[in-house]
VOPAGU-2260 file (C-alpha; in pm, 1 decimal, decimal comma):
REM VOPAGU-2260
SITE   aa  ch    i         X         Y         Z
SITE  MET   A    0    2962,3     544,1   -3203,0
SITE  LYS   A    1    2620,3     453,2   -3081,8
SITE  LEU   A    2    2634,8      90,1   -3284,8
SITE  ARG   A    3    2902,3      -4,1   -3116,9
SITE  LEU   A    4    2702,6      14,3   -2789,0
SITE  PHE   A    5    2428,8    -186,5   -2928,1
SITE  PRO   A    6    2588,7    -553,6   -2871,8
SITE  PHE   A    7    2674,9    -438,6   -2521,4
SITE  VAL   A    8    2329,4    -340,3   -2443,4
SITE  ALA   A    9    2189,3    -595,6   -2584,7
SITE  GLY   A   10    2431,7    -904,6   -2377,0
SITE  LEU   A   11    2315,4    -682,9   -2047,8
SITE  LEU   A   12    1915,4    -678,9   -2185,1
SITE  LEU   A   13    1949,6   -1075,6   -2205,8
SITE  LEU   A   14    2177,1   -1115,4   -1873,7
SITE  ALA   A   15    1822,8    -993,2   -1694,9
SITE  PRO   A   16    1705,2   -1192,3   -1383,5
SITE  PRO   A   17    1322,2   -1329,1   -1494,2
SITE  ALA   A   18    1048,7   -1102,2   -1332,4
SITE  SER   A   19     783,9   -1185,6   -1102,9
SITE  ALA   A   20     442,2   -1067,0   -1109,9
SITE  HIS   A   21     366,6    -998,2    -749,4
SITE  LEU   A   22     598,8   -1134,6    -516,3
SITE  VAL   A   23     958,1    -957,0    -494,5
SITE  THR   A   24    1199,6   -1215,9    -412,8
SITE  SER   A   25    1534,5   -1080,5    -295,1
SITE  GLY   A   26    1740,0   -1355,9    -170,4
SITE  LEU   A   27    1743,9   -1158,5     205,5
SITE  GLY   A   28    1497,0   -1462,9     307,3
SITE  PRO   A   29    1125,7   -1480,9     328,4
SITE  PHE   A   30    1108,2   -1113,1     621,3
SITE  TYR   A   31    1255,7    -878,0     393,4
SITE  ASP   A   32    1117,1   -1043,4      43,2
SITE  GLY   A   33     794,5    -957,3     220,0
SITE  ALA   A   34     863,3    -585,6     338,2
SITE  LEU   A   35    1011,5    -545,2     -48,4
SITE  HIS   A   36     679,6    -673,4    -168,9
SITE  LEU   A   37     456,5    -355,7      -5,6
SITE  LEU   A   38     736,4    -101,0    -140,0
SITE  LEU   A   39     698,0    -235,9    -452,1
SITE  SER   A   40     350,3    -262,3    -499,0
SITE  PRO   A   41     231,3      74,3    -598,2
SITE  ALA   A   42    -171,6     -24,6    -527,0
SITE  ASP   A   43     -99,8     -95,1    -143,1
SITE  LEU   A   44     166,0     224,4    -100,3
SITE  LEU   A   45    -105,8     430,7    -229,3
SITE  GLY   A   46    -352,0     312,3     -18,9
SITE  LEU   A   47    -150,6     299,3     321,8
SITE  LEU   A   48     -11,1     675,1     216,3
SITE  ALA   A   49    -366,1     767,0     186,0
SITE  VAL   A   50    -495,3     653,9     479,2
SITE  THR   A   51    -225,9     778,5     656,5
SITE  LEU   A   52    -254,9    1123,7     544,3
SITE  LEU   A   53    -578,9    1124,4     686,5
SITE  ALA   A   54    -492,0     994,3    1019,4
SITE  GLY   A   55    -213,7    1267,1    1025,9
SITE  LEU   A   56    -489,5    1570,9     952,0
SITE  ARG   A   57    -696,5    1426,0    1212,1
SITE  GLY   A   58    -447,2    1456,5    1474,8
SITE  PRO   A   59    -219,2    1301,6    1706,2
SITE  GLN   A   60    -539,6    1027,6    1839,3
SITE  ALA   A   61    -589,4     897,4    1503,3
SITE  GLY   A   62    -231,4     894,6    1412,6
SITE  ARG   A   63    -183,3     622,5    1674,8
SITE  TRP   A   64    -472,1     419,4    1620,2
SITE  THR   A   65    -412,2     406,1    1250,3
SITE  VAL   A   66     -20,8     306,8    1311,4
SITE  LEU   A   67    -146,1       6,1    1557,2
SITE  ILE   A   68    -482,3     -97,6    1387,2
SITE  LEU   A   69    -360,6     -62,2     988,0
SITE  PRO   A   70     -77,6    -309,3    1023,9
SITE  GLY   A   71    -229,6    -500,2    1287,8
SITE  ALA   A   72    -537,4    -548,5    1057,9
SITE  TRP   A   73    -341,1    -648,9     727,6
SITE  PHE   A   74    -127,2    -928,1     936,6
SITE  VAL   A   75    -411,3   -1075,6    1052,5
SITE  ALA   A   76    -614,2   -1081,4     747,6
SITE  GLY   A   77    -265,2   -1172,9     531,8
SITE  LEU   A   78    -303,5   -1479,0     747,6
SITE  ILE   A   79    -657,6   -1554,4     709,5
SITE  GLY   A   80    -553,1   -1525,6     323,8
SITE  LEU   A   81    -278,4   -1764,2     340,6
SITE  HIS   A   82    -433,9   -2055,5     497,2
SITE  ALA   A   83    -754,3   -1979,8     351,9
SITE  GLY   A   84    -621,0   -2122,9       3,2
SITE  ILE   A   85    -846,6   -1910,7    -198,3
SITE  GLY   A   86    -768,6   -1559,4    -425,6
SITE  PHE   A   87    -917,4   -1295,1    -261,3
SITE  ASP   A   88    -860,5   -1010,3    -532,6
SITE  LEU   A   89   -1052,8    -795,6    -479,4
SITE  PRO   A   90    -990,2    -500,7    -730,6
SITE  TRP   A   91   -1322,7    -303,8    -752,3
SITE  VAL   A   92   -1300,2    -299,0    -360,3
SITE  SER   A   93    -930,0    -156,2    -326,3
SITE  VAL   A   94    -964,1      79,5    -615,2
SITE  LEU   A   95   -1266,3     233,7    -460,5
SITE  LEU   A   96   -1173,9     271,7    -130,0
SITE  LEU   A   97    -850,0     421,3    -256,1
SITE  LEU   A   98   -1026,6     651,6    -440,9
SITE  VAL   A   99   -1247,2     745,5    -121,0
SITE  LEU   A  100    -974,0     792,6      61,4
SITE  GLY   A  101    -814,2    1021,4    -198,5
SITE  VAL   A  102   -1075,1    1207,8    -179,5
SITE  MET   A  103   -1141,8    1268,2     221,3
SITE  VAL   A  104    -757,0    1348,7     212,7
SITE  ALA   A  105    -848,7    1603,3     -88,1
SITE  ALA   A  106   -1116,6    1824,0     112,9
SITE  ASP   A  107    -978,0    1754,0     477,7
SITE  ALA   A  108   -1277,1    1523,1     608,9
SITE  LYS   A  109   -1364,9    1602,9     940,2
SITE  LEU   A  110   -1392,0    1222,1    1063,2
SITE  PRO   A  111   -1342,6    1090,4    1430,1
SITE  ALA   A  112   -1047,7     960,5    1499,1
SITE  GLY   A  113   -1219,9     642,5    1556,0
SITE  ALA   A  114   -1376,2     632,7    1200,9
SITE  VAL   A  115   -1050,3     707,0    1064,7
SITE  ALA   A  116    -871,7     392,8    1273,2
SITE  ALA   A  117   -1196,9     165,0    1118,5
SITE  LEU   A  118   -1108,0     310,8     753,8
SITE  ALA   A  119    -729,9     189,1     786,0
SITE  GLY   A  120    -855,5    -156,7     976,7
SITE  LEU   A  121   -1076,0    -186,1     645,8
SITE  LEU   A  122    -803,6    -123,2     420,8
SITE  GLY   A  123    -530,2    -308,4     612,2
SITE  ALA   A  124    -778,6    -604,6     577,0
SITE  LEU   A  125    -837,0    -574,6     221,8
SITE  GLN   A  126    -512,8    -575,9     152,9
SITE  GLY   A  127    -410,9    -840,0     393,0
SITE  LEU   A  128    -642,1   -1083,2     270,6
SITE  ALA   A  129    -514,9    -993,2    -135,1
SITE  ASN   A  130    -133,6   -1015,3      -6,7
SITE  GLY   A  131    -210,7   -1343,5     159,2
SITE  SER   A  132    -387,9   -1521,9     -95,3
SITE  ALA   A  133    -127,5   -1444,1    -327,8
SITE  LEU   A  134     168,1   -1531,1     -74,1
SITE  ALA   A  135     -11,6   -1896,7     -40,3
SITE  GLU   A  136       3,3   -1931,1    -442,1
SITE  LEU   A  137     402,8   -1855,2    -435,3
SITE  GLY   A  138     408,4   -2107,3    -114,6
SITE  ALA   A  139     536,6   -1808,3     115,6
SITE  GLY   A  140     484,7   -1803,6     479,4
SITE  PRO   A  141     389,1   -1622,9     784,2
SITE  VAL   A  142     735,7   -1449,7     783,3
SITE  ALA   A  143     673,9   -1293,9     407,5
SITE  MET   A  144     304,5   -1174,2     557,1
SITE  LEU   A  145     482,1   -1051,0     893,1
SITE  GLY   A  146     783,4    -856,9     673,5
SITE  ILE   A  147     481,8    -680,0     516,7
SITE  ALA   A  148     297,6    -568,7     828,8
SITE  GLY   A  149     683,8    -467,6     949,8
SITE  SER   A  150     710,4    -244,2     629,4
SITE  ALA   A  151     300,2     -84,0     661,2
SITE  PHE   A  152     426,8     -32,9    1061,7
SITE  VAL   A  153     730,7     185,7     967,9
SITE  LEU   A  154     537,0     361,2     700,0
SITE  ALA   A  155     220,4     411,5     864,2
SITE  LEU   A  156     439,1     573,8    1169,4
SITE  LEU   A  157     642,6     761,2     948,9
SITE  VAL   A  158     359,7     921,9     749,8
SITE  CYS   A  159     150,6     965,2    1045,3
SITE  ALA   A  160     367,5    1138,4    1241,6
SITE  ALA   A  161     559,2    1383,1     916,1
SITE  VAL   A  162     159,3    1485,3     886,3
SITE  VAL   A  163      98,7    1540,7    1267,1
SITE  SER   A  164     355,8    1747,6    1304,4
SITE  LEU   A  165     279,3    1989,7    1018,1
SITE  ARG   A  166     192,1    2349,3    1149,9
SITE  PRO   A  167     223,2    2614,6     899,2
SITE  ALA   A  168    -152,4    2624,2     668,4
SITE  TRP   A  169      64,9    2562,5     308,5
SITE  THR   A  170     171,0    2213,8     431,7
SITE  ARG   A  171    -167,2    2114,2     514,7
SITE  ILE   A  172    -296,1    2210,4     161,8
SITE  ALA   A  173       7,4    2063,2       9,2
SITE  VAL   A  174    -111,4    1712,8     233,0
SITE  ARG   A  175    -441,0    1735,2      56,4
SITE  ALA   A  176    -305,5    1800,3    -292,3
SITE  VAL   A  177    -103,1    1463,1    -224,2
SITE  GLY   A  178    -464,7    1344,4    -120,8
SITE  SER   A  179    -596,9    1491,3    -496,6
SITE  TRP   A  180    -349,5    1278,3    -665,4
SITE  VAL   A  181    -407,1    1005,7    -461,1
SITE  ALA   A  182    -786,0    1058,1    -577,6
SITE  ALA   A  183    -713,1    1095,2    -948,7
SITE  VAL   A  184    -454,4     780,0    -975,6
SITE  GLY   A  185    -779,6     563,3    -788,5
SITE  LEU   A  186   -1025,1     738,1   -1062,6
SITE  LEU   A  187    -750,7     644,4   -1320,7
SITE  MET   A  188    -757,1     265,3   -1191,7
SITE  PHE   A  189   -1140,7     273,4   -1163,8
SITE  GLY   A  190   -1137,4     312,3   -1525,1
SITE  TRP   A  191    -887,7     109,2   -1647,7
SITE  LEU   A  192   -1067,5    -168,5   -1420,6
SITE  SER   A  193   -1440,1    -123,6   -1607,9
SITE  GLN   A  194   -1213,8    -184,0   -1992,9
SITE  THR   A  195   -1047,2    -493,0   -1852,8
SITE  ALA   A  196   -1370,9    -616,3   -1719,8
């Protein structure tokens, strides 16, 4: 019975559309392509998650500043990367920042709101430059970058608001555990980069 399904499954695999390495093309337009790009890029999502968890742990002020600065820096740096015409792929810096942010969340680092916002701006700028230069190579424009920044804004707002509203002590421990997992992924990515370099 299982052998009869083989031609059907093989046929379905042959009908699969071509895969893109970086930008997701949804067919819904450049804004939604950019929005989906962020949602389907694990490294970008993990960095966003780490900095927003840190901001949420540091309180409402850090959360507000992060929600404004992170997508703003992502968008402005993305436009710079889009128009610069050179590749800004800095995997070592991005992975190191992801690792540091994960450790800070796990340690519940007592940073002032301004320092958290500065880290959010740095992450947004790095990711924006990388995304913008990748979009330029694919011929996408500022609308796709706006989609990425819009997704970053919504996700940052949701995560910061969720973490700031947590009251029981065990919930902060759960957030810190997520930070330790982000740090572990950063460490794995760091090891992988050192093997491929």
